[in-house]
C-alpha angles and dihedrals in degrees: 000000000000116000092207113118106228101160122045139165128190137177127213120195106220139189131181145209113277089252091063122074112207108222129154093260090064082081089085090056091048089052086063088054090053092051091051089052095050094046133232097283097058092036087054092050091052092048094048095046093046088221122139106195090169140051134195140180144166126235139164115243104216094195095051093032089225137122112242128202109200120196127182137176133193103199131061089234094054091047092053095042101038116014102040094046088051090055088056098043122123110269093236115066125183116219109206095196092051096037092225145076138268120203128216106221099179140352126215130184105220100183142354118187145132138235094258091054092050092050090050092046092061104025098047094044122107088211119102109208113217102179145019128206111213115192113195102215095182131026109296126200140159129212117225122175090347091306128109110244108213103186114061123234123204097230092049091051094051094041088056093048092047090054091050092049093050091047097054110020117116093188108061134314128233125243102257097193092050095045104042095075092044092050091052092058100025100071136034137174105262098177138359143182103192134158133192114264133188123209116200111216121174093325094316120111112216116196122217142127140277130190136060136319128188113213117204118207120211118234106276114118098210094044091045090057091050093048092047091049093050091046090053091046090056089076089069102037100036120215133278129340131001097007089154090058097052104275127116099030111170140192112194136193122189115208131203 
């Protein structure tokens, strides 16, 4: 198995000057911080390619009573150019747009893995996963025919995750044509507790949802493994539009 870390997720506990209110839409400002860290050359490469091999979002941890900045990447290059430099950043960061500072209080590596390990985790397991809980930690929305789609649909979620996997995986891609029909009928939203959310982005208010969905997988061992894998992968890619700017943050739990 390769020792190269290709998928990584970290959490930074943050605080801010009294003049700055930490809300989820500050994620777009923190994206600007990330781009300053990576430098104009790499930022330009990302912009030109249209690829987003990373995601980030802000949320408030009610148990810890702390604001958390979670950052993930799904390529070795993005890990080395974005995530690791952020772990080494100075704890005091000036936000030009807000005219104040945020402070990094602690840094935790949540997971380091690779595509081969993820495939093995789900394919070599005797467990058959029947459900996945997807918790939308920041406002999540999809764009369909130039319109924002507020309410999530199972097939749209897994089609998005399949596309992300095939774009970035170094250990095999999945046959999109073969799978799309199966994904449409292989999973459905069994339960949900969702609420409308609005994400403020450069003066534009984008509508979406936050809260939890329970995905039920139909009985098909191979498809169940694929759905469980993609559900798990959503923690790193996020879901839907503008995941680099703080939208679509996800925590997932696959259930036997």
